[in-house]
C-alpha positions in Angstrom: -137.4 -4.3 79.1 -134.1 -5.7 79.5 -131.3 -3.2 79.4 -129.0 -3.6 76.5 -125.5 -4.4 77.6 -123.1 -1.6 77.2 -121.1 -1.9 74.1 -117.7 -3.1 74.7 -115.0 -0.6 73.7 -113.1 -1.7 70.8 -109.5 -2.3 71.6 -107.1 0.2 70.2 -105.7 -0.8 67.0 -102.1 -2.1 67.4 -99.6 0.0 65.4 -98.2 -1.9 62.6 -94.5 -2.4 63.1 -92.3 -0.3 60.7 -91.2 -2.2 57.7 -87.7 -3.5 58.0 -85.4 -2.0 55.2 -84.2 -4.6 52.9 -80.4 -5.0 53.1 -78.5 -3.6 50.2 -77.7 -6.2 47.6 -74.1 -7.4 48.0 -72.1 -6.7 44.8 -71.1 -9.8 43.0 -67.4 -10.4 43.0 -65.7 -9.8 39.7 -65.2 -12.9 37.7 -61.7 -14.2 38.0 -60.0 -13.9 34.6 -58.9 -17.1 33.1 -55.1 -17.2 32.8 -53.9 -16.7 29.3 -53.0 -19.9 27.6 -49.2 -20.4 27.6 -47.9 -20.3 24.1 -46.3 -23.4 23.0 -42.6 -22.9 22.5 -41.6 -22.7 18.8 -40.0 -25.7 17.5 -36.2 -25.4 17.4 -35.1 -25.4 13.8 -32.7 -28.0 12.9 -29.3 -26.5 12.1 -28.4 -26.5 8.4 -26.0 -29.1 7.4 -22.5 -27.6 7.0 -21.4 -27.9 3.4 -18.2 -29.7 3.0 -15.6 -27.3 1.6 -14.8 -27.8 -2.0 -11.5 -29.6 -2.5 -8.8 -27.2 -3.8 -7.4 -28.6 -6.9 -3.7 -29.3 -6.8 -2.5 -26.7 -9.3 1.2 -25.9 -9.8 2.3 -22.4 -10.9 5.8 -22.0 -12.1 8.4 -19.9 -10.2 10.1 -16.8 -11.6 13.7 -17.4 -12.6 16.6 -15.3 -13.7 15.3 -12.0 -12.3 17.5 -9.0 -13.0 17.1 -5.2 -13.1 18.4 -2.1 -14.7 18.8 1.3 -13.0 17.5 3.4 -15.9 17.7 6.8 -14.2 17.8 8.5 -10.8 14.1 7.6 -10.3 13.5 4.7 -12.7 14.0 1.0 -12.1 13.3 -1.7 -14.7 12.8 -5.3 -13.6 13.2 -8.2 -16.0 12.7 -12.0 -15.7 12.6 -15.2 -17.7 9.2 -16.0 -19.1 7.3 -18.7 -17.2 5.4 -21.2 -19.4 1.7 -21.9 -18.9 0.8 -18.8 -16.8 -1.6 -16.0 -17.5 0.4 -13.1 -16.1 2.6 -11.6 -13.4 2.1 -9.5 -10.3 4.8 -7.0 -9.1 5.1 -5.9 -5.5 7.2 -3.4 -3.6 8.4 -4.6 -0.1 8.4 -1.6 2.3 10.1 -3.5 5.2 6.8 -4.7 6.7 4.6 -6.0 3.9 4.3 -6.5 0.2 2.4 -3.8 -1.7 1.0 -4.6 -5.1 2.1 -2.0 -7.6 1.3 -3.5 -10.9 0.8 -6.5 -13.2 1.4 -7.6 -16.7 0.1 -10.3 -18.9 2.0 -13.4 -19.9 3.4 -11.9 -23.1 5.5 -9.4 -21.1 8.4 -10.4 -18.8 9.5 -6.9 -17.6 8.1 -4.0 -15.6 9.3 -0.4 -15.3 8.9 1.3 -12.0 8.9 5.1 -11.5 6.6 5.6 -8.4 6.3 3.9 -5.0 2.7 2.6 -5.8 3.3 1.8 -9.5 1.4 4.5 -11.4 0.7 6.5 -8.2 2.5 7.8 -5.1 5.8 9.5 -4.7 8.6 9.1 -7.3 11.6 6.9 -6.6 14.5 8.7 -5.0 18.1 8.8 -6.4 20.8 6.4 -5.0 18.2 4.6 -2.9 17.7 0.9 -2.3 14.3 -0.6 -3.2 13.1 -4.2 -2.8 10.6 -5.7 -5.3 9.0 -9.1 -5.7 7.4 -10.8 -8.7 5.0 -13.8 -8.8 3.3 -15.6 -11.7 -0.3 -16.6 -11.6 -2.9 -18.7 -13.5 -6.6 -18.1 -14.0 -8.7 -21.4 -13.7 -12.5 -21.4 -13.4 -12.7 -17.8 -12.2 -10.0 -18.3 -9.5 -6.4 -17.2 -9.4 -3.6 -19.5 -8.4 -0.2 -18.0 -7.5 3.4 -19.1 -7.7 6.2 -18.3 -5.3 7.2 -14.6 -5.0 10.8 -14.0 -5.9 12.6 -11.0 -4.4 15.2 -8.7 -5.9 17.0 -5.7 -4.3 17.7 -2.7 -6.5 19.3 0.7 -6.4 18.4 3.8 -8.4 21.1 5.9 -10.0 22.6 8.9 -8.2 21.3 12.3 -9.1 22.8 14.3 -11.9 25.8 16.5 -11.1 25.6 20.2 -11.9 28.9 21.9 -12.6 29.2 25.2 -10.8 32.5 26.5 -12.1 35.2 25.7 -14.6 38.5 27.6 -14.3 41.7 27.3 -16.3 44.3 28.0 -13.6 47.3 27.6 -15.9 48.1 26.4 -19.4 48.3 22.8 -18.1 45.8 22.8 -15.3 42.0 23.4 -14.7 39.9 23.5 -11.6 36.4 22.0 -11.7 33.8 22.7 -9.0 30.3 21.0 -8.8 27.3 20.8 -6.6 27.4 17.8 -4.1 24.9 15.0 -4.8 23.1 13.4 -1.9 24.0 9.7 -1.1 26.8 9.6 -3.7 29.9 7.6 -2.9 32.1 9.6 -5.2 32.4 11.3 -8.6 34.0 10.7 -12.0 35.3 13.7 -14.0 35.5 13.1 -17.8 37.4 15.4 -20.2 38.3 15.3 -23.9 39.7 17.5 -26.6 36.7 16.8 -28.8 33.2 17.1 -27.6 32.2 14.0 -29.4 35.5 12.2 -29.0 37.0 9.8 -26.4 36.9 11.0 -22.9 39.5 10.3 -20.2 38.2 9.7 -16.6 39.4 11.0 -13.3 37.8 9.4 -10.2 37.3 11.6 -7.1 36.4 9.4 -4.1 34.4 10.7 -1.1 30.8 11.9 -1.0 32.0 15.2 0.6 34.2 16.1 -2.4 32.9 18.8 -4.8 36.0 19.9 -6.8 39.2 18.6 -8.5 42.1 19.8 -10.5 42.9 18.3 -13.9 46.5 18.2 -14.9 48.4 17.6 -18.2 46.3 19.8 -20.4 47.8 21.0 -23.7 48.6 24.7 -24.1 46.2 26.8 -26.2 43.8 23.9 -26.4 40.0 23.9 -25.5 38.8 20.9 -23.5 35.3 19.6 -22.8 34.3 18.3 -19.4 31.5 16.2 -17.8 30.9 15.0 -14.2 28.8 12.2 -12.9 28.2 10.8 -9.4 28.5 7.1 -8.5 27.1 4.9 -5.7 28.8 1.7 -4.4 27.0 -1.0 -2.5 27.7 -4.7 -2.0 30.5 -4.8 -4.6 28.4 -3.1 -7.2 28.7 0.4 -8.6 25.9 2.5 -10.1 26.8 5.6 -12.1 24.5 8.6 -12.5 23.9 10.6 -15.6 25.9 13.8 -16.3 24.0 17.1 -16.5 25.7 19.2 -19.2 29.0 19.3 -21.0 31.1 22.3 -20.2 34.1 23.9 -21.9 37.5 24.3 -20.3 38.8 27.5 -22.0 42.3 27.5 -23.6 45.2 29.3 -22.0 
């Protein structure tokens, strides 16, 4: 018998190569944001048309004429003027050296104004023997608007303060000495005396603001006399006399 050939050895199995690891997946780049849409600029508003100013009507307001005043007392001034036709009223101002300050007004039926305080009905009282400047203007009311005339100025003086008699002395049967309290801003004094309290008084002027006494001569023996004293203020050729305080007796001698 024929010998069987030897079995050929099976070749060793070749080792399978290791599996190659899959590469990690690359991250997708973030999507680029779309730029925001640029807002369209707002349309510029057309400027409003400027209104033409209303034409001011040509209105004439009459001027104050014949303005005067009266020094009523040491702290009272009364201004008077001639009535202006066709106006609705009047404004009264005090000029303080810098500007006009409105202190009051009256309607067209009144052509005077009495002043006692620096601001009309308010403020400090007027002072004795003091200069104050006031102005008056007329006005019209037309369609809710006021139209004014020219302001007219007047300079005024209040009366000096009252004089208080301090002492009355009969120094002889024909003479008497009178003493009083000085008054601020006075130019001088007038001494009045009479035999009858309600009779006719004679006057003796005592010049000089520093004076505060005088001697009256020529009195009748054994006769009582009555005496009053007032101060006066001179300025610019005018004289303002104050009020007297009380009537006193000169005793007989």
